[in-house]
C-alpha positions in Angstrom: 104.1 24.7 98.6 103.1 26.5 101.8 105.9 28.8 103.1 104.3 31.4 105.3 103.4 31.5 109.0 100.1 32.6 110.5 100.6 34.6 113.7 97.6 35.3 115.9 97.8 38.4 118.2 95.4 37.6 121.1 94.6 39.2 124.5 92.1 37.9 127.0 91.3 41.5 128.1 91.0 44.6 125.9 93.1 47.7 126.2 96.5 46.0 126.5 97.9 47.3 123.3 97.5 44.2 121.1 96.3 46.0 117.9 99.0 48.6 118.2 101.6 45.9 118.6 100.3 44.1 115.5 100.3 47.3 113.4 103.9 48.2 114.4 105.2 44.7 113.9 103.6 44.5 110.5 105.3 47.7 109.4 108.7 46.5 110.6 108.4 43.1 108.8 107.4 45.0 105.6 110.4 47.4 106.0 112.6 44.3 106.4 111.3 43.1 103.0 108.9 40.3 104.1 105.6 39.9 102.4 103.0 40.5 105.0 99.2 40.3 105.2 97.3 41.7 108.2 93.7 40.6 108.8 91.4 42.4 111.3 89.5 39.5 112.8 88.2 41.5 115.8 84.8 41.6 114.2 82.9 43.0 117.3 85.4 45.9 117.8 87.1 46.7 114.5 89.7 49.4 114.1 93.1 48.2 112.8 92.8 50.6 109.8 93.1 53.7 112.1 96.8 52.9 112.5 97.2 53.5 108.8 94.9 56.5 108.4 97.8 58.5 106.8 98.1 55.9 104.0 94.5 54.9 103.6 91.3 56.7 102.9 89.2 55.6 105.9 85.8 56.2 104.2 86.9 53.9 101.3 88.1 51.3 103.8 84.8 51.4 105.6 82.9 50.7 102.4 85.0 47.7 101.4 84.1 44.1 102.1 86.2 42.1 104.5 86.3 39.0 106.8 82.6 39.0 107.9 81.4 39.4 104.3 83.6 36.5 103.2 82.4 34.3 106.0 78.8 35.3 105.6 78.9 34.8 101.8 80.1 31.2 102.3 77.7 30.6 105.1 74.8 31.8 103.0 75.5 29.9 99.8 78.6 27.7 100.4 80.2 29.1 97.2 81.7 32.6 97.8 80.8 35.1 95.1 84.1 36.9 95.5 87.7 36.0 96.4 89.7 37.1 99.4 92.2 38.7 97.0 89.5 41.2 96.0 89.3 42.4 99.6 93.0 43.4 100.0 94.1 46.9 100.5 97.7 47.8 99.7 99.2 50.0 102.4 102.2 52.0 101.1 104.9 52.5 103.6 108.1 54.6 103.8 111.7 53.4 103.8 111.5 51.3 100.6 109.4 48.6 102.3 107.4 45.9 100.7 103.8 47.0 100.3 101.7 45.8 103.3 98.4 44.0 102.5 95.3 44.4 104.7 91.9 42.8 104.9 89.4 44.6 107.1 86.7 43.1 109.3 84.1 44.0 106.6 81.9 46.7 105.1 80.7 49.0 107.8 77.1 49.5 106.6 73.9 49.3 108.6 73.9 45.5 108.3 77.5 45.0 109.6 76.7 44.0 113.2 73.7 42.0 112.1 76.0 39.9 109.9 78.4 39.4 112.9 75.6 38.4 115.2 73.9 36.3 112.5 76.9 34.1 111.8 76.4 30.9 113.9 80.0 29.7 114.2 79.1 26.2 115.5 76.7 25.8 112.7 79.2 27.3 110.2 81.6 24.4 111.2 79.2 21.5 111.7 76.6 22.0 109.0 78.3 24.2 106.4 81.8 22.5 106.7 83.2 26.0 107.2 86.4 24.6 108.7 87.5 23.5 105.3 86.8 26.9 103.9 88.9 28.5 106.7 91.6 25.9 106.0 91.6 26.8 102.3 92.0 30.5 103.2 94.9 29.6 105.5 96.6 27.5 102.9 96.3 30.2 100.2 97.6 32.9 102.5 100.6 30.8 103.5 101.5 30.3 99.9 101.3 34.0 99.1 102.9 35.6 102.1 105.8 35.2 104.5 103.7 36.2 107.5 100.0 36.6 108.1 99.2 38.6 111.2 95.7 38.2 112.7 94.2 40.6 115.1 91.9 38.4 117.2 88.8 39.1 119.3 89.4 39.3 123.0 88.0 36.8 125.6 86.8 33.3 124.9 84.4 33.5 121.9 83.7 31.5 118.8 85.4 34.0 116.6 88.5 34.1 118.8 88.6 30.3 118.7 89.0 30.4 114.9 92.1 32.6 115.4 93.6 30.8 118.4 92.9 27.2 117.4 92.6 26.5 113.7 94.5 29.3 112.0 97.8 30.0 113.8 101.2 28.6 113.6 102.3 30.8 116.5 100.0 32.3 119.1 101.1 35.6 120.7 99.4 36.2 124.0 99.3 39.8 125.2 98.7 40.4 128.9 99.0 43.0 131.6 100.2 42.6 135.2 96.8 41.7 136.6 95.6 38.3 137.7 92.6 38.0 135.4 94.7 38.8 132.4 97.3 36.3 133.3 94.8 33.5 134.2 93.0 34.2 130.9 96.0 33.7 128.6 97.0 30.6 130.5 93.5 29.1 130.0 93.4 30.1 126.3 96.9 28.6 125.6 95.8 25.3 127.2 92.5 25.2 125.4 94.1 26.0 122.0 96.5 23.2 122.4 93.9 20.6 123.4 91.4 21.7 120.8 94.0 21.4 118.0 94.2 17.7 118.7 90.6 17.4 117.4 91.1 19.3 114.2 90.7 17.2 111.0 93.7 19.0 109.5 97.5 18.4 109.6 99.1 20.3 112.4 102.0 20.0 114.7 100.8 18.6 118.0 101.9 21.6 120.0 101.0 25.2 119.2 104.0 27.5 120.1 102.7 30.4 122.2 104.6 33.5 123.1 103.2 35.6 126.1 104.1 39.3 125.9 103.7 41.4 129.0 102.3 44.8 128.1 102.3 48.3 129.7 104.8 46.9 132.3 106.8 49.3 134.4 109.9 47.6 135.8 112.4 50.6 135.5 110.7 52.9 138.0 109.0 50.2 140.1 111.8 47.6 139.9 111.1 45.9 143.2 107.4 45.5 142.6 107.9 44.5 139.0 110.5 41.9 140.0 108.2 40.5 142.7 105.3 40.2 140.3 107.5 38.3 137.7 108.8 36.0 140.4 105.3 35.2 141.5 104.3 34.4 138.0 107.2 32.0 137.5 106.9 30.3 140.8 103.2 30.3 141.6 101.4 30.0 138.2 101.4 27.8 135.1 102.8 30.5 133.0 106.2 28.7 132.5 104.4 25.7 130.9 103.5 27.9 127.9 107.1 28.2 127.0 108.3 24.7 127.4 107.8 23.4 123.8 110.1 26.0 122.2 112.1 28.1 124.8 115.5 26.4 125.5 115.6 25.2 129.2 119.0 27.1 129.5 117.2 30.4 129.1 116.3 32.2 132.4 112.5 32.9 132.0 112.5 36.1 134.1 115.4 37.5 132.0 113.6 36.5 128.8 110.4 38.3 129.9 112.5 41.3 130.7 113.9 41.3 127.2 110.5 41.0 125.5 108.0 43.1 127.5 106.3 46.2 126.1 106.9 49.2 128.4 104.3 51.8 129.3 105.2 55.1 127.5 102.7 57.9 128.2 103.7 59.8 125.1 102.2 57.1 122.9 99.0 56.6 124.9 97.1 59.2 122.8 95.7 58.1 119.5 96.9 55.3 117.1 100.7 55.5 116.7 103.5 53.8 114.8 106.5 54.4 117.0 108.7 52.1 114.9 108.8 55.0 112.3 110.0 57.5 114.9 113.6 58.5 115.3 114.1 56.8 118.7 113.0 53.4 117.6 116.4 52.0 118.7 116.1 53.3 122.2 115.9 50.2 124.5 113.5 52.1 126.7 111.0 52.8 124.0 108.0 51.2 122.4 109.6 51.0 118.9 112.5 48.9 120.3 110.1 46.5 122.1 108.2 46.0 118.8 111.5 45.3 117.0 112.2 42.5 119.5 108.7 41.0 118.8 109.1 41.3 115.1 112.5 39.7 115.2 111.1 36.8 117.3 108.4 36.3 114.6 110.9 36.5 111.8 113.1 33.9 113.5 110.0 31.8 114.1 110.9 31.7 117.9 114.4 30.2 117.0 117.9 31.5 118.0 116.6 32.8 121.3 120.1 32.5 122.7 121.3 35.3 120.5 118.5 37.5 121.6 119.7 37.1 125.2 123.3 37.7 124.3 122.9 40.5 121.8 119.5 41.8 121.0 120.8 44.2 118.4 122.4 41.4 116.4 119.2 39.3 116.8 117.2 42.1 115.3 119.8 42.8 112.6 119.8 39.2 111.5 116.0 39.2 111.3 116.0 42.4 109.2 118.6 41.0 106.8 116.8 37.6 106.6 120.0 35.7 107.4 118.6 32.7 109.2 116.3 30.5 107.0 116.7 26.8 107.9 118.3 25.0 105.0 116.0 22.6 103.2 119.0 21.2 101.4 120.2 17.6 101.7 123.5 19.0 102.8 122.3 19.2 106.4 121.7 15.9 108.2 121.0 14.9 111.7 122.9 11.9 113.1 123.2 9.8 116.3 124.5 6.4 117.4 128.1 5.6 116.4 128.7 3.7 113.1 131.2 0.9 113.1 132.8 2.1 110.0 136.0 4.1 109.0 134.4 5.1 105.7 134.3 8.8 106.1 135.6 10.0 102.8 132.2 11.0 101.3 131.3 13.1 104.3 134.7 14.7 104.7 135.9 15.5 101.3 138.4 18.4 101.1 136.7 21.8 101.2 138.3 25.2 100.7 135.7 26.8 103.0 135.9 24.5 106.0 137.2 26.2 109.1 140.6 25.2 110.5 139.7 24.8 114.2 143.0 23.6 115.5 143.9 26.9 117.2 140.4 28.1 118.1 139.6 29.1 121.6 136.5 27.8 123.3 134.8 31.2 122.7 135.7 31.1 119.0 134.3 27.6 118.7 131.1 28.5 120.4 130.7 31.5 118.1 131.3 29.3 115.1 128.7 26.8 116.3 126.2 29.6 117.0 126.7 31.2 113.6 126.3 27.8 111.8 123.0 27.2 113.7 121.9 30.7 112.9 122.5 30.2 109.1 120.5 27.0 109.3 117.7 28.8 111.1 118.1 26.6 114.2 119.0 26.9 117.8 122.4 25.6 118.8 120.6 22.8 120.6 117.1 21.7 119.4 114.5 19.0 119.3 112.4 18.1 116.3 108.8 17.4 117.0 107.5 14.0 116.0 104.1 13.2 114.6 101.5 12.3 117.2 103.3 14.2 120.0 106.6 14.2 121.7 110.1 15.0 120.5 113.1 13.4 118.8 116.4 13.2 120.7 118.0 16.5 121.5 120.6 17.5 118.9 123.5 19.9 118.8 124.6 21.7 115.6 128.2 20.9 114.6 129.8 23.3 112.1 132.0 22.2 109.2 135.7 22.2 109.8 139.1 20.5 109.7 140.7 18.6 112.6 143.4 16.1 113.4 141.8 12.6 113.5 143.4 9.8 115.6 145.6 9.8 118.6 149.1 11.3 118.7 152.0 9.0 119.4 152.6 10.5 122.8 149.0 10.1 124.0 148.8 7.9 127.1 147.1 4.5 126.5 147.1 5.0 122.8 146.4 1.8 120.8 148.0 1.1 117.5 144.9 1.2 115.4 144.2 4.8 116.6 147.0 6.2 114.5 148.6 7.6 112.6 147.2 11.1 113.3 146.1 12.9 110.1 144.0 15.9 109.1 140.4 15.3 108.0 137.9 17.8 106.6 134.3 17.7 107.6 132.9 19.6 104.6 129.3 20.0 105.7 127.6 21.0 109.0 125.5 18.4 110.7 123.7 17.9 114.0 124.6 15.1 116.5 122.6 13.8 119.4 123.9 15.2 122.6 123.6 11.8 124.3 123.3 8.3 123.1 119.9 6.8 122.5 118.3 5.7 125.7 116.5 2.5 126.6 113.2 4.4 126.9 113.6 6.0 123.5 114.5 2.7 121.8 111.6 0.8 123.5 109.2 3.5 122.4 110.4 3.0 118.9 109.9 -0.8 119.1 106.4 -0.4 120.5 105.3 2.0 117.8 106.8 -0.1 114.9 105.9 -3.5 116.2 109.5 -4.6 116.7 110.7 -6.9 119.5 113.4 -6.0 122.0 115.3 -7.7 124.8 114.5 -5.2 127.6 111.3 -6.7 128.9 110.8 -6.1 132.6 113.6 -3.6 132.8 113.6 -1.4 135.9 112.2 2.1 135.4 115.4 3.6 136.9 117.3 2.4 133.8 115.0 4.4 131.4 117.6 7.0 130.7 120.5 4.7 130.5 122.1 4.0 127.0 120.6 1.2 125.0 123.1 -1.6 124.3 123.3 -4.7 122.2 121.7 -3.0 119.2 122.7 -4.2 115.7 123.7 -1.9 112.9 120.4 -2.8 111.1 118.4 -1.9 114.1 120.2 1.4 114.5 119.5 2.3 110.9 115.9 1.4 111.3 115.6 3.7 114.3 117.2 6.6 112.4 114.9 6.0 109.4 111.8 5.9 111.8 112.9 9.2 113.3 113.3 10.7 109.8 109.8 9.6 108.9 108.3 11.0 112.1 110.0 14.4 111.9 110.2 14.8 108.1 113.9 15.6 108.5 116.9 13.5 107.5 118.4 11.4 110.3 121.2 8.9 109.9 124.2 7.3 111.6 127.4 9.3 111.9 130.6 8.3 110.3 133.7 7.6 112.4 135.2 10.9 111.4 132.0 12.9 112.3 131.8 11.1 115.7 135.5 11.8 116.6 135.2 15.4 115.2 132.3 16.1 117.5 133.6 14.2 120.5 137.3 15.0 120.5 138.1 17.9 118.2 136.9 20.6 120.5 133.8 21.4 118.6 
């Protein structure tokens, strides 16, 4: 089963610090006990190995086969005569880290650049079926490692296209504060997303992309830096790159200010690993900036709210691997309201459920955030559905105990709403933040061939709640969303509904 994530480090222009960022992020992830493979795919301008010259013998590295040899071998005979595992270097690192694995661009002999120029990438894909070979590499890497970091070629080239379109799960776009760099990454992000739709392989419809502003000076030149950021947000298509994963509640300017890489003259000489320096926790330094990027990768671009509230806790959670999303059946996603009082199976007594009766609003928000964090989710999230689009937005609801029903002194209380009694919701779940809309339900009907009674409804009603839906129809909708997202959706019990709506959660 594939578990890893492929992360491509790309820049439209050279000299932005992309390779240095990759080397430092790789070191951090290894120190944090993740299994990491780094691959130098910058075939025309190799050099990732220089960042590890203290741990590697460069001459030996230059004489070892790598990416171009693997591709050229397949291109020449369709059956590689060696395995990618045979090309891996193990880079020993300090601080009890997991060994870092490294594949170079290739053997630097007299034929190296002839091999690079001689590999016809369009022919490699169309005639040699090289896309399936690349896909097999991707699959094997994802089975073996937690993260695979690719150093991509700059510009818009065939080799860069492999790294930005077919291979990545996340595309990190490095840019500087110049217009051509900004325009370049916007175009590449758009091209990568559109080209993925044509791949004959299973992919999410949208490629998550993370722009990283490099060599940016906002401390000394605050006014000019702020103006440049404001222009980017208001006058370019940069914000569109973030829309599929960054919560709309996050201020984009503030997010960029949290994630940019500053210009530090001290590290502008030679190939450096500032994450191993003493001042790596200094918010003004490069090491700190790389920690933020490494943590974003480790979180797989989730839990961004915590980054904004407490960067140190965000990094700490990444370093301690405290956030993997549960694959257990104990976490379910629910919406609609079930016409049932049968809640015993979902609310069996639990010694570990929180007693939220006396919680303040701040304590409840913290509990909700920590629950989402443990599940490797944002507090509010949308699952992507097959073929494009998203399931209804959900909110994570933590487990806990609450008083169900109305008290005798509640105004307008009806008899069947009592007596009030304590109920335990033993497992966390997620609930739709609003009821299913007319537009969502009609879309479900169209895609499943079902009939509905809303023909000719006015477009202004699209976001109104759907009504007159039977229990069977509601169950069918939940089952369809489950199939489309590969997650477990169902209807909530009465206890879950009241717990979420009335208990202060």
